[in-house]
A tleap script that builds the chain and sets N, CA, C and O, in Angstrom:
source leaprc.protein.ff14SB
mol = sequence {
  NMET SER ARG ALA PHE VAL LEU ALA ASP PRO
  ALA GLY ARG TYR ILE SER ALA GLY VAL ILE
  GLN ILE SER VAL THR ASN ALA ALA ILE ILE
  GLY LEU MET VAL VAL VAL PHE VAL LEU ALA
  LEU VAL LEU PRO PHE PRO GLY ARG HIE ARG
  GLY ARG SER ASP ARG ASP CSER
}
set mol.1.N position { 77.323 50.137 167.004 }
set mol.1.CA position { 76.699 51.343 166.274 }
set mol.1.C position { 75.336 50.897 165.388 }
set mol.1.O position { 75.481 49.910 164.668 }
set mol.2.N position { 74.228 51.457 165.393 }
set mol.2.CA position { 73.256 50.905 164.521 }
set mol.2.C position { 73.420 51.538 163.128 }
set mol.2.O position { 74.021 52.589 162.904 }
set mol.3.N position { 72.773 50.720 162.178 }
set mol.3.CA position { 72.735 51.112 160.833 }
set mol.3.C position { 72.239 52.369 160.608 }
set mol.3.O position { 72.904 53.126 159.899 }
set mol.4.N position { 71.047 52.792 161.143 }
set mol.4.CA position { 70.545 54.194 160.896 }
set mol.4.C position { 71.303 55.349 161.384 }
set mol.4.O position { 71.192 56.474 160.896 }
set mol.5.N position { 72.088 55.039 162.374 }
set mol.5.CA position { 73.137 56.147 162.990 }
set mol.5.C position { 74.407 56.265 162.053 }
set mol.5.O position { 75.079 57.290 161.945 }
set mol.6.N position { 74.614 55.211 161.468 }
set mol.6.CA position { 75.710 55.319 160.280 }
set mol.6.C position { 75.422 56.268 158.955 }
set mol.6.O position { 76.200 57.022 158.372 }
set mol.7.N position { 74.016 55.965 158.679 }
set mol.7.CA position { 73.484 56.629 157.632 }
set mol.7.C position { 73.109 58.172 157.931 }
set mol.7.O position { 72.980 58.969 157.003 }
set mol.8.N position { 72.969 58.487 159.073 }
set mol.8.CA position { 72.542 59.833 159.390 }
set mol.8.C position { 73.866 60.435 160.127 }
set mol.8.O position { 73.792 61.337 160.961 }
set mol.9.N position { 74.875 59.928 159.787 }
set mol.9.CA position { 76.174 60.613 160.474 }
set mol.9.C position { 76.200 62.188 160.467 }
set mol.9.O position { 76.093 62.757 159.380 }
set mol.10.N position { 76.341 62.942 161.657 }
set mol.10.CA position { 76.489 64.273 161.488 }
set mol.10.C position { 77.752 64.952 160.890 }
set mol.10.O position { 77.764 66.127 160.523 }
set mol.11.N position { 78.763 64.149 160.828 }
set mol.11.CA position { 80.025 64.634 160.341 }
set mol.11.C position { 79.924 64.552 158.736 }
set mol.11.O position { 80.624 65.286 158.039 }
set mol.12.N position { 78.882 63.486 158.095 }
set mol.12.CA position { 78.761 63.484 156.816 }
set mol.12.C position { 79.610 62.670 156.003 }
set mol.12.O position { 80.769 63.063 155.875 }
set mol.13.N position { 79.268 61.618 155.429 }
set mol.13.CA position { 80.314 60.860 154.458 }
set mol.13.C position { 79.823 61.170 153.158 }
set mol.13.O position { 78.617 61.197 152.912 }
set mol.14.N position { 80.824 61.435 152.205 }
set mol.14.CA position { 80.412 61.842 150.887 }
set mol.14.C position { 81.026 60.740 149.895 }
set mol.14.O position { 81.939 59.966 150.180 }
set mol.15.N position { 80.394 60.818 148.764 }
set mol.15.CA position { 80.892 59.808 147.575 }
set mol.15.C position { 81.292 60.933 146.534 }
set mol.15.O position { 80.537 61.868 146.265 }
set mol.16.N position { 82.436 60.776 146.021 }
set mol.16.CA position { 82.853 61.838 145.161 }
set mol.16.C position { 83.391 60.909 143.642 }
set mol.16.O position { 84.106 59.914 143.528 }
set mol.17.N position { 82.754 61.671 142.734 }
set mol.17.CA position { 83.031 61.210 141.379 }
set mol.17.C position { 83.363 62.352 140.460 }
set mol.17.O position { 82.413 62.830 139.840 }
set mol.18.N position { 84.534 62.856 140.275 }
set mol.18.CA position { 84.891 63.992 139.689 }
set mol.18.C position { 84.375 65.019 140.379 }
set mol.18.O position { 84.620 65.225 141.568 }
set mol.19.N position { 83.467 65.871 139.507 }
set mol.19.CA position { 82.948 67.140 140.034 }
set mol.19.C position { 81.520 66.900 140.806 }
set mol.19.O position { 80.800 67.822 141.189 }
set mol.20.N position { 81.259 65.618 140.957 }
set mol.20.CA position { 79.924 65.060 141.458 }
set mol.20.C position { 80.197 64.796 142.660 }
set mol.20.O position { 81.160 64.046 142.821 }
set mol.21.N position { 79.487 65.289 143.875 }
set mol.21.CA position { 79.769 64.869 145.195 }
set mol.21.C position { 78.518 64.735 145.901 }
set mol.21.O position { 77.827 65.753 145.930 }
set mol.22.N position { 78.110 63.792 146.427 }
set mol.22.CA position { 76.728 63.648 147.190 }
set mol.22.C position { 77.177 62.879 148.404 }
set mol.22.O position { 78.207 62.208 148.478 }
set mol.23.N position { 76.176 63.078 149.454 }
set mol.23.CA position { 76.249 62.588 150.673 }
set mol.23.C position { 75.713 60.967 150.595 }
set mol.23.O position { 74.786 60.637 149.854 }
set mol.24.N position { 76.323 60.164 151.335 }
set mol.24.CA position { 75.731 58.783 151.402 }
set mol.24.C position { 74.375 58.742 151.835 }
set mol.24.O position { 73.613 57.941 151.294 }
set mol.25.N position { 73.938 59.563 152.814 }
set mol.25.CA position { 72.264 59.615 153.028 }
set mol.25.C position { 71.616 59.997 151.900 }
set mol.25.O position { 70.716 59.221 151.579 }
set mol.26.N position { 71.789 61.024 151.124 }
set mol.26.CA position { 71.230 61.357 149.967 }
set mol.26.C position { 71.252 60.320 148.895 }
set mol.26.O position { 70.279 60.109 148.170 }
set mol.27.N position { 72.443 59.642 148.804 }
set mol.27.CA position { 72.397 58.641 147.698 }
set mol.27.C position { 71.613 57.434 148.082 }
set mol.27.O position { 71.139 56.757 147.171 }
set mol.28.N position { 71.406 57.059 149.405 }
set mol.28.CA position { 70.668 56.103 149.780 }
set mol.28.C position { 69.077 56.346 149.533 }
set mol.28.O position { 68.300 55.488 149.116 }
set mol.29.N position { 68.781 57.560 149.842 }
set mol.29.CA position { 67.395 58.025 149.604 }
set mol.29.C position { 66.969 57.973 148.099 }
set mol.29.O position { 65.912 57.426 147.783 }
set mol.30.N position { 67.687 58.470 147.295 }
set mol.30.CA position { 67.729 58.424 145.885 }
set mol.30.C position { 67.582 57.083 145.425 }
set mol.30.O position { 66.653 56.876 144.644 }
set mol.31.N position { 68.329 56.115 145.761 }
set mol.31.CA position { 68.514 54.809 145.437 }
set mol.31.C position { 67.078 53.988 145.806 }
set mol.31.O position { 66.483 53.219 145.051 }
set mol.32.N position { 66.729 54.331 147.044 }
set mol.32.CA position { 65.186 53.834 147.545 }
set mol.32.C position { 64.063 54.392 146.596 }
set mol.32.O position { 63.140 53.670 146.219 }
set mol.33.N position { 64.192 55.786 146.207 }
set mol.33.CA position { 63.231 56.323 145.209 }
set mol.33.C position { 63.201 55.425 144.052 }
set mol.33.O position { 62.150 54.937 143.640 }
set mol.34.N position { 64.313 55.211 143.542 }
set mol.34.CA position { 64.406 54.322 142.091 }
set mol.34.C position { 63.792 52.937 142.275 }
set mol.34.O position { 63.006 52.520 141.425 }
set mol.35.N position { 64.074 52.292 143.215 }
set mol.35.CA position { 63.519 51.117 143.552 }
set mol.35.C position { 61.951 51.268 143.691 }
set mol.35.O position { 61.255 50.476 143.056 }
set mol.36.N position { 61.346 52.233 144.481 }
set mol.36.CA position { 60.014 52.396 144.453 }
set mol.36.C position { 59.441 52.589 143.203 }
set mol.36.O position { 58.384 52.037 142.894 }
set mol.37.N position { 60.091 53.374 142.413 }
set mol.37.CA position { 59.481 53.846 141.032 }
set mol.37.C position { 59.504 52.623 140.338 }
set mol.37.O position { 58.418 52.292 139.862 }
set mol.38.N position { 60.749 51.627 140.096 }
set mol.38.CA position { 60.776 50.520 139.137 }
set mol.38.C position { 59.622 49.601 139.675 }
set mol.38.O position { 58.871 49.087 138.846 }
set mol.39.N position { 59.422 49.345 141.118 }
set mol.39.CA position { 58.397 48.379 141.549 }
set mol.39.C position { 56.948 48.803 141.167 }
set mol.39.O position { 56.053 47.974 141.005 }
set mol.40.N position { 56.756 50.283 141.021 }
set mol.40.CA position { 55.515 50.657 140.668 }
set mol.40.C position { 55.145 50.614 139.144 }
set mol.40.O position { 54.000 50.742 138.711 }
set mol.41.N position { 56.387 50.395 138.316 }
set mol.41.CA position { 56.100 50.218 136.814 }
set mol.41.C position { 55.873 48.558 136.645 }
set mol.41.O position { 55.231 48.115 135.693 }
set mol.42.N position { 56.410 47.773 137.569 }
set mol.42.CA position { 56.533 46.326 137.286 }
set mol.42.C position { 55.379 45.621 137.887 }
set mol.42.O position { 54.848 44.658 137.335 }
set mol.43.N position { 54.977 46.130 139.074 }
set mol.43.CA position { 53.775 45.327 139.788 }
set mol.43.C position { 52.457 45.820 139.208 }
set mol.43.O position { 52.249 46.972 138.826 }
set mol.44.N position { 51.549 44.761 139.187 }
set mol.44.CA position { 50.187 44.940 138.738 }
set mol.44.C position { 49.454 46.140 139.628 }
set mol.44.O position { 49.773 46.423 140.783 }
set mol.45.N position { 48.435 46.771 138.874 }
set mol.45.CA position { 47.752 47.565 139.674 }
set mol.45.C position { 46.696 46.897 140.415 }
set mol.45.O position { 45.971 46.103 139.816 }
set mol.46.N position { 46.516 47.151 141.756 }
set mol.46.CA position { 45.505 46.704 142.525 }
set mol.46.C position { 44.080 46.546 142.242 }
set mol.46.O position { 43.480 47.621 142.232 }
set mol.47.N position { 43.336 45.463 141.998 }
set mol.47.CA position { 41.868 45.522 141.442 }
set mol.47.C position { 41.777 45.398 140.058 }
set mol.47.O position { 40.678 45.446 139.505 }
set mol.48.N position { 42.843 45.241 139.423 }
set mol.48.CA position { 42.726 45.003 137.947 }
set mol.48.C position { 43.142 43.770 137.344 }
set mol.48.O position { 44.299 43.380 137.502 }
set mol.49.N position { 42.407 43.195 136.747 }
set mol.49.CA position { 42.832 41.812 135.976 }
set mol.49.C position { 43.297 41.946 134.586 }
set mol.49.O position { 42.829 42.815 133.850 }
set mol.50.N position { 44.143 41.169 134.227 }
set mol.50.CA position { 44.542 41.306 132.695 }
set mol.50.C position { 43.600 40.473 131.952 }
set mol.50.O position { 43.052 39.510 132.489 }
set mol.51.N position { 43.382 40.821 130.682 }
set mol.51.CA position { 42.611 40.012 129.812 }
set mol.51.C position { 41.027 39.986 130.133 }
set mol.51.O position { 40.315 39.139 129.594 }
set mol.52.N position { 40.584 40.788 130.886 }
set mol.52.CA position { 39.288 40.837 131.298 }
set mol.52.C position { 38.649 42.320 131.314 }
set mol.52.O position { 39.159 43.193 132.016 }
set mol.53.N position { 37.655 42.539 130.613 }
set mol.53.CA position { 37.040 44.017 130.624 }
set mol.53.C position { 35.894 44.086 131.631 }
set mol.53.O position { 35.624 43.086 132.296 }
set mol.54.N position { 35.230 45.184 131.769 }
set mol.54.CA position { 34.299 45.356 132.555 }
set mol.54.C position { 32.876 44.966 131.997 }
set mol.54.O position { 31.929 44.896 132.780 }
set mol.55.N position { 32.710 44.700 130.597 }
set mol.55.CA position { 31.692 44.318 129.997 }
set mol.55.C position { 31.506 42.550 130.072 }
set mol.55.O position { 30.435 41.985 129.853 }
set mol.56.N position { 32.528 41.994 130.354 }
set mol.56.CA position { 32.689 40.598 130.532 }
set mol.56.C position { 32.005 39.923 131.643 }
set mol.56.O position { 31.605 38.759 131.623 }
set mol.57.N position { 31.904 40.787 132.649 }
set mol.57.CA position { 31.476 40.292 134.102 }
set mol.57.C position { 29.872 40.179 134.112 }
set mol.57.O position { 29.285 39.813 135.130 }
savepdb mol mol.pdb
quit
């Protein structure tokens, strides 16, 4: 069984924590979105150099 098939299981697997219930697929997508957001904050912007202004060139 492939990993993608397990995440998109039509029967639906759910994570339950009290009154909050979320599907495993949605939890994986939300987790991936958080990782991409954190990477966007941490990684430097392309084409921009630290400590150097446009007038110094």
